[in-house]
Structures are given as structure tokens and as C-alpha cells.
C-alpha positions as CSV (number, residue, x, y, z in Angstrom):
1,X,0.0,0.0,0.0
2,X,1.5,3.4,-1.0
3,X,1.8,6.0,1.7
4,X,1.1,9.7,1.3
5,X,4.5,11.3,1.3
6,X,5.3,14.8,2.6
7,X,7.5,16.1,-0.2
8,X,6.6,16.7,-3.8
9,X,7.4,19.5,-6.2
10,X,8.3,22.2,-3.8
11,X,6.9,20.7,-0.5
12,X,3.3,20.1,-0.5
13,X,3.4,19.6,3.2
14,X,0.8,17.2,4.4
15,X,-1.6,18.3,1.7
16,X,-2.8,15.8,-1.0
17,X,-2.5,18.7,-3.5
18,X,-1.8,22.3,-3.5
19,X,-3.5,24.1,-0.6
20,X,-4.8,27.5,-1.5
21,X,-4.8,29.9,1.5
22,X,-7.8,31.6,2.8
23,X,-6.1,34.9,3.7
24,X,-5.8,36.1,0.1
25,X,-9.5,37.0,-0.2
26,X,-10.0,38.6,3.1
27,X,-11.5,36.1,5.5
28,X,-12.4,38.6,8.1
29,X,-15.6,39.2,9.9
30,X,-18.3,41.7,9.1
31,X,-21.5,39.8,9.9
32,X,-22.0,37.7,12.9
33,X,-22.6,34.2,11.5
34,X,-19.9,34.8,8.8
35,X,-17.6,35.9,11.4
36,X,-18.2,32.8,13.4
37,X,-17.5,30.8,10.2
38,X,-14.2,32.5,9.7
39,X,-13.2,31.6,13.1
40,X,-14.1,28.0,12.7
41,X,-12.3,28.0,9.3
42,X,-9.1,29.4,10.8
43,X,-9.2,26.5,13.5
44,X,-9.8,23.9,10.8
45,X,-13.2,23.2,12.4
46,X,-15.0,22.7,9.1
47,X,-18.3,21.1,10.4
48,X,-18.8,24.0,12.8
49,X,-18.0,26.4,10.0
50,X,-20.6,24.8,7.8
51,X,-23.2,25.2,10.5
52,X,-22.3,28.8,10.9
53,X,-22.6,29.3,7.2
54,X,-26.1,27.7,7.1
55,X,-27.1,30.3,9.7
56,X,-25.5,33.1,7.8
57,X,-27.5,32.1,4.6
58,X,-30.7,31.9,6.6
59,X,-30.0,35.3,8.1
60,X,-29.5,36.8,4.6
61,X,-25.8,37.5,5.0
62,X,-23.5,38.1,1.9
63,X,-24.5,35.2,-0.3
64,X,-21.5,35.3,-2.5
65,X,-19.2,35.1,0.6
66,X,-21.4,32.4,2.2
67,X,-21.1,30.2,-0.8
68,X,-17.4,30.8,-1.3
69,X,-16.4,30.0,2.2
70,X,-18.8,27.0,2.2
71,X,-17.1,25.7,-0.9
72,X,-13.7,26.1,0.7
73,X,-14.9,24.2,3.9
74,X,-16.2,21.4,1.8
75,X,-12.9,21.1,-0.1
76,X,-11.1,20.5,3.2
77,X,-14.0,18.2,4.4
78,X,-13.5,16.0,1.3
79,X,-16.8,16.8,-0.4
80,X,-15.5,18.0,-3.7
81,X,-18.6,17.8,-5.7
82,X,-20.4,19.9,-3.1
83,X,-17.5,22.3,-3.0
84,X,-17.7,22.8,-6.8
85,X,-21.5,23.4,-6.7
86,X,-21.1,25.9,-3.9
87,X,-18.1,27.8,-5.6
88,X,-20.0,28.1,-8.9
89,X,-22.9,29.5,-6.8
90,X,-20.6,32.1,-5.4
91,X,-19.6,33.1,-8.8
92,X,-23.2,33.5,-9.8
93,X,-23.6,36.2,-7.0
94,X,-20.6,38.1,-8.3
95,X,-20.8,41.2,-10.2
96,X,-20.4,41.6,-14.0
97,X,-16.8,42.7,-13.8
98,X,-14.3,39.9,-13.1
99,X,-12.2,40.8,-10.0
100,X,-9.5,39.1,-7.8
101,X,-12.1,37.4,-5.7
102,X,-13.6,35.8,-8.8
103,X,-10.2,34.5,-9.8
104,X,-9.6,33.2,-6.4
105,X,-12.9,31.2,-6.5
106,X,-11.8,29.7,-9.8
107,X,-8.6,28.6,-8.2
108,X,-10.6,26.8,-5.6
109,X,-12.8,25.2,-8.2
110,X,-9.7,23.9,-10.0
111,X,-8.3,22.7,-6.8
112,X,-11.5,20.8,-6.1
113,X,-11.5,19.2,-9.5
114,X,-7.8,18.1,-9.0
115,X,-8.5,16.6,-5.7
116,X,-11.4,14.5,-7.1
117,X,-9.1,13.3,-10.0
118,X,-10.9,15.3,-12.8
119,X,-7.7,16.8,-14.2
120,X,-9.2,17.8,-17.5
121,X,-11.8,20.0,-15.9
122,X,-9.1,21.7,-13.7
123,X,-7.2,22.4,-16.9
124,X,-10.3,24.0,-18.4
125,X,-10.6,26.3,-15.3
126,X,-7.0,27.5,-15.5
127,X,-7.4,28.0,-19.4
128,X,-10.5,30.2,-18.6
129,X,-8.5,32.2,-16.0
130,X,-5.7,32.7,-18.6
131,X,-8.3,33.9,-21.2
132,X,-9.0,36.7,-18.8
133,X,-5.5,37.3,-17.4
134,X,-2.8,36.1,-19.9
135,X,0.1,36.8,-17.4
136,X,-1.3,34.8,-14.5
137,X,1.8,32.7,-13.6
138,X,0.2,30.5,-11.1
139,X,-2.4,29.3,-13.7
140,X,0.3,28.6,-16.1
141,X,2.3,26.6,-13.5
142,X,-0.8,24.7,-12.3
143,X,-2.1,24.0,-15.8
144,X,1.5,22.7,-16.8
145,X,1.6,20.5,-13.8
146,X,-1.9,19.1,-14.7
147,X,-0.9,18.6,-18.3
148,X,2.0,16.4,-16.9
149,X,-0.5,14.5,-14.8
150,X,-2.1,13.6,-18.1
151,X,1.2,12.9,-19.7
152,X,0.8,15.9,-22.1
153,X,4.4,16.7,-22.1
154,X,4.8,19.4,-24.8
155,X,1.9,21.5,-23.6
156,X,3.2,21.3,-20.0
157,X,6.7,22.4,-21.1
158,X,5.2,25.3,-23.0
159,X,3.3,26.5,-19.9
160,X,6.4,26.1,-17.8
161,X,8.5,28.2,-20.2
162,X,5.8,30.9,-20.2
163,X,6.1,31.0,-16.4
164,X,9.8,31.5,-16.5
165,X,9.5,34.2,-19.1
166,X,7.0,36.0,-17.0
167,X,9.0,35.7,-13.8
168,X,12.7,35.1,-14.8
169,X,13.9,36.1,-11.3
170,X,11.5,33.9,-9.3
171,X,13.9,31.2,-8.1
172,X,11.4,29.4,-6.1
173,X,9.2,28.9,-9.2
174,X,12.1,27.5,-11.3
175,X,12.9,25.0,-8.6
176,X,9.3,24.0,-8.3
177,X,9.0,23.5,-12.1
178,X,12.1,21.3,-12.2
179,X,10.9,19.3,-9.2
180,X,7.5,18.9,-10.9
181,X,9.2,17.5,-14.1
182,X,11.3,15.2,-11.9
183,X,8.4,13.9,-9.9
184,X,6.4,13.2,-13.1
185,X,9.1,11.0,-14.7
186,X,11.1,13.6,-16.6
187,X,14.0,13.6,-14.4
188,X,16.6,14.4,-17.1
189,X,14.7,17.6,-18.1
190,X,14.3,18.6,-14.5
191,X,17.9,18.0,-13.7
192,X,19.2,19.9,-16.8
193,X,17.0,22.8,-15.8
194,X,18.4,22.9,-12.3
195,X,21.9,22.4,-13.3
196,X,21.7,25.3,-15.7
197,X,20.1,27.4,-13.0
198,X,22.7,26.5,-10.5
199,X,25.5,27.4,-12.9
200,X,24.0,30.8,-13.8
201,X,22.6,31.9,-10.4
202,X,24.8,30.1,-7.8
203,X,26.1,33.3,-6.2
204,X,22.6,34.7,-5.8
205,X,20.9,31.6,-4.4
206,X,20.3,31.0,-0.6
207,X,21.6,27.9,1.0
208,X,18.1,26.6,1.2
209,X,17.6,27.1,-2.5
210,X,20.8,25.3,-3.3
211,X,19.8,22.5,-0.9
212,X,16.5,22.1,-2.8
213,X,18.3,22.1,-6.2
214,X,20.6,19.3,-5.1
215,X,17.6,17.5,-3.5
216,X,15.8,17.3,-6.8
217,X,19.0,16.4,-8.6
218,X,19.2,13.5,-6.1
219,X,22.6,14.7,-4.9
220,X,21.6,14.2,-1.3
221,X,25.1,14.7,0.2
222,X,25.2,18.2,-1.1
223,X,21.7,18.8,-0.3
224,X,22.3,17.8,3.3
225,X,25.2,20.2,3.6
226,X,23.2,23.2,2.3
227,X,20.1,22.3,4.3
228,X,22.3,22.1,7.5
229,X,23.6,25.6,6.7
230,X,20.1,26.9,6.2
231,X,18.7,25.1,9.2
232,X,16.5,27.2,11.4
233,X,13.2,26.9,13.3
234,X,11.1,26.7,10.1
235,X,8.8,23.7,9.4
236,X,9.6,23.4,5.6
237,X,13.3,23.5,6.2
238,X,13.1,20.9,8.9
239,X,11.0,18.5,6.7
240,X,13.5,18.9,3.7
241,X,16.5,18.3,6.0
242,X,15.0,15.3,7.7
243,X,13.8,13.9,4.4
244,X,17.3,14.2,2.9
245,X,18.7,12.2,5.9
246,X,16.0,9.5,5.3
247,X,17.0,9.2,1.6
248,X,20.7,8.8,2.8
249,X,19.5,5.9,5.1
250,X,20.1,7.8,8.4
251,X,16.5,7.2,9.8
252,X,17.6,7.7,13.4
253,X,19.1,11.2,12.7
254,X,16.0,12.1,10.6
255,X,13.7,11.0,13.4
256,X,15.5,13.0,16.0
257,X,15.4,16.1,13.7
258,X,11.6,15.8,13.5
259,X,11.3,15.0,17.2
260,X,13.4,18.1,18.2
261,X,11.2,20.3,16.1
262,X,8.0,18.8,17.5
263,X,9.2,19.4,21.1
264,X,9.1,23.0,20.4
265,X,6.2,23.1,18.0
266,X,3.6,20.5,19.2
267,X,1.0,21.7,16.8
268,X,3.0,20.8,13.7
269,X,0.8,18.0,12.1
270,X,3.1,18.1,9.0
271,X,6.2,17.1,11.0
272,X,4.2,14.5,12.8
273,X,3.3,13.0,9.5
274,X,6.8,13.1,8.2
275,X,8.0,11.4,11.4
276,X,5.5,8.7,10.9
277,X,6.7,8.2,7.3
278,X,10.3,8.0,8.6
279,X,9.3,5.4,11.2
280,X,7.6,3.2,8.6
281,X,10.7,3.4,6.4
282,X,12.9,2.2,9.4
283,X,10.4,-0.6,10.2
284,X,9.1,1.0,13.5
285,X,5.5,0.6,12.8
286,X,4.3,1.2,16.3
287,X,6.3,4.4,16.4
288,X,4.8,5.3,13.0
289,X,1.2,4.8,14.3
290,X,1.9,6.9,17.4
291,X,3.2,9.8,15.2
292,X,0.2,9.7,12.9
293,X,-2.1,9.6,15.8
294,X,-0.4,12.4,17.6
295,X,-0.7,14.4,14.4
296,X,-4.4,13.8,14.3
297,X,-4.8,15.3,17.8
298,X,-3.5,18.7,16.6
299,X,-5.0,18.8,13.1
300,X,-8.6,18.1,12.0
301,X,-8.3,19.9,8.7
302,X,-6.7,19.2,5.4
303,X,-3.6,17.6,6.8
304,X,-5.9,15.1,8.8
305,X,-6.8,13.3,5.6
306,X,-3.1,12.4,4.9
307,X,-2.6,11.4,8.5
308,X,-5.7,9.2,8.5
309,X,-4.6,7.5,5.3
310,X,-1.1,6.9,6.6
311,X,-2.4,5.6,10.0
312,X,-4.2,2.9,8.0
313,X,-0.9,2.0,6.3
314,X,0.9,1.8,9.7
315,X,-1.8,-0.5,11.1
316,X,-1.6,-2.8,8.0
317,X,2.2,-3.0,8.3
318,X,2.0,-3.8,12.0
319,X,-0.6,-6.6,11.3
320,X,-3.6,-5.0,13.0
321,X,-5.8,-5.8,10.1
322,X,-9.1,-5.6,12.0
323,X,-8.5,-1.9,13.0
324,X,-7.2,-1.1,9.6
325,X,-10.3,-2.4,8.0
326,X,-12.6,-0.4,10.3
327,X,-10.6,2.8,9.7
328,X,-10.6,2.1,6.0
329,X,-14.4,1.9,6.0
330,X,-14.5,5.2,8.0
331,X,-12.0,6.8,5.6
332,X,-14.0,5.7,2.5
333,X,-17.3,7.0,4.1
334,X,-15.6,10.3,4.9
335,X,-13.9,10.7,1.5
336,X,-16.1,8.8,-1.0
337,X,-14.4,10.3,-4.0
338,X,-11.0,8.9,-2.9
339,X,-10.6,5.5,-4.7
340,X,-7.1,4.8,-3.3
341,X,-8.4,2.4,-0.7
342,X,-11.1,0.6,-2.6
343,X,-8.9,-2.4,-3.4
344,X,-7.2,-2.2,-0.1
345,X,-10.7,-2.6,1.5
346,X,-11.1,-5.9,-0.3
347,X,-7.8,-7.1,0.8
348,X,-8.3,-6.2,4.5
349,X,-11.7,-7.9,4.4
350,X,-10.0,-11.1,3.3
351,X,-7.7,-10.9,6.3
């Protein structure tokens, strides 16, 4: 059974796909029930947020905002079809002039399509955004990544090249594009892009950026050196550093790196998840299960789904098939559009 990893192109920490933040569209309160919904959203209490939004709708509060926030809450609750319906409703209450909030809603619609596996529909959304804003770098990047998901290589590369032309000095974007190419099986292209970038910009790159470049080039010894230089009290850097030690086979040091961070940041579900993955790789399935369950005590939102999935994996590896089967049923009921556990359910039933 395949676990949900913590690092992809860039670091999609704990998320199944890209997590679009709430802050960009001004989640702030103006009306009582909406204000309560914002509070619950910020605490990842999505069921309570949905209840507050129902009250907001009944009270006649801002309908566009009610449907927008409801759609976001449903994305993080795993109800992707419901999210798409609500987000389109939010657009229907928008004005005739397309503004940044409309674009933001479209990002969320594309995100929901990606999460439910409808990549073609997500591509259509990004194309629609680009028809209105032909210099929208994020849409080019996301559409390119989705083209790669469908193995439409040339279209993906064209979008990535447009990204780099639009933002030639965006080092993070270049690294993410190279990492995405490598993750999708085009390692030679990704490595070539990174090598060229390293040669051209080495003096201007931070130690962390150099570490990520070497990481995606699979030069883990150099990656480790630069990540150690860049090491500080930042979640993303700790996960990259620990993951590099894992790939070098030093699971004990990787685990201690995660544990040291958690001792100071006990609310870091992402690092709990990575610690659990590390423990699975080292064969410590009881330790992995403990890490995933500790992560679930501090996160009930988007990261929880990954932790729930990986908890089932840990139970299966440890031989606790009865509990794994029960939690698999719970997972499928909670996330009915996720087909990753369908065959696993049959296997666990036979055990």
C-alpha cells in the first residue's frame, strides 16, 4: 500500500495537492454568522464552519461570501462535488466585472477538480483564467503540472516556459517546475533545468535554494550540507532536512530532527506526518502509528486526511488488520471520491 509522502514538487506539506490559502481573499468578519464561520475555518473546524454558514445564509448575509467559504470548507472536508457546486454558486452572485475574488474562487474550483481526480476540468478552469489574465503565472504553472499529470508533455513544457519568461527572477518557481518535471518522470529535463540554473545563479541563491536544487538532482550529500547551513526553526526546512537524511538511510538522525522540532512546535501536524513516514521506512510501525495519531490530535483539517490514510498504512504494516479495516471503512465513508483504498478494503476484508 502506498503511503502519502510529505514532499513533492516544492513541498506540498501534508496536503494531498496544493492548498490555497484563505487569507488572500480577506476572510475577516463583518456579519455575525460569517464571522463565526471565519473563526472556525481558521481553526480547521469545518463542520462547525458549515453550521455557521447555514445560519449566515438563513440570516440573509452576503450570499457570495457564504457560498465561497462553504465551498472552501467542503474542499477541506472531502466533499469535492459539493464544493464545486457551492463555488459556482458564489460566482453566480458576483458582479459583472471579473475581480480578484472571482479569480480566487476559480482557483478553488480547479483545486476541487484536481482533488477528485478530474484533471481535464481543472485544466479548463486554468485556461479560462488565462483567457482573462494572460500573465497569470500561477495558472500557467498549475495547468502545466496538470498537463504532466495527463502525460501531455509538450503543452506542460510550453506553460512552464511561459512561467519562466513572466518571472525570470523567481527562483522558487524555477525550482518547483524542475521538481515537478522530476516527480512526473522527466528527471533528465528537471535535472538539466536545475543544473543550468545553479551554474547561472549560484552566487545569488540562498543555502536553502541550493539544498532544494541538489535535492531534486538527487545529490543528497550536497543537499544535506546546504540544508544544514540553512537550518532554522522553520517547518519546511526541517522537513526537507529530515527527508534528505532519510534518503541517505540515516533514519535515526532524521527522526531526531523531526522530534526536536515537535518538542518546540507540538502543533505541527506536517512534521508528525513526516516522522511517521520515517518510522515506517525504518520498520518501526508502532512508532509510526503513534506519530500519525499524535498528528491527528493537533489537526482536524486538510492535513488530517493524509494522516488518516497513513495511519491505516501503519496499522496494516503492523498486522492489525481488524482496526485497519474499520478505519478504511471510516475513511471511504468520509472521503467517498478517494478510490485509493477501494482495493485495499477488499484485501483487508479477506484478512
